[in-house]
N, C-alpha and C positions, 0 to 999 in steps of 0.2 A: 316192295321191300327194297334199300339201295343197293348200290353194290359190295359194298361195304359189310352190310348187313349177309349179303348173299354168300361174300367171300364167308365169315365170317361161321356161315352152317355150314358151308362144305370143308372146312377145316373139322368142324365140331364135330362132324359125319363120319371124317373120314377116322379123326385121334377113335371114335365110339365104335367102328368097325372094325379099326385093328387090334385094340382093347378086348374087345369080344372074343374076334377070335384067338386072339393067343389065349385068355380064361377057358376056350373053349378047348384048347391043347391039351395031351395028359402033361404030365408031370413031367417025365420024361421028354417029351417032344417039345416041349416048353423053350421056346428064345429064351438067354439070356436079359439078363433087364440091360445092360447099357448097349449091346448089337441093336435091341428092339428101339430104343427110345434113338438111336440115331439112324433106326432107317423112320422112325416117323417121321422125326425131322426133316430127313433127306425127300420124305412124301411132301411136306408139308411146304418145301424150298421149290418141290419143282410145282407148286400150283398158286408161288407166288409167297407165301412167309418168308419170314425172317427170323432168325432166332436173335433175339436180342438180351445178355446178360438183365435178369433181375437185379434192381438196384434199389438199398435197402431207404427206405424211408425217411425225410428229415428227423433229428430228433429219436431220430430210437437208433443210436451207435451203440449205447450200452447193453442194448437187448444182446442174448446169445441167440448164434443158432439153432434152428429145431435141433434135434438132436435124431438119429438114426431111428430109432422108435417112434417119435412123432412125424416123422417125414413118412413111415410106413402108415403109420394109422391115418392120417393126413390120404395119402391114395388109396388103402382100402375105401374111405368113404367114401372119395371120386368116383370108383369104380364103382362103390355098386349105383350111385347115381346114375352111372353112364348105361351097366347093363341091363342096370330093374329102376327104368325113371317113374316108373305107377304104383311101387312101395314106398315111396316118400311120403313123408304127412304133409 
């Protein structure tokens, strides 16, 4: 495994553990989304990752951004894959 692969695996492990930890918390104890995301990004920065805003691929300038509902659905799908990887097809 290369250093880049090791770093990626470390980042995925960190994100998965933080999301699992957050999901185990009761609704009243769960962190708000923005501070939670900021803390995850801070932890990733501490291990060497740097936030870079996503850029729209060329030729897709006319595509509207995702709606909040689409973004939530995508996040729910990603969360299920992280927290329950064996249940995926």
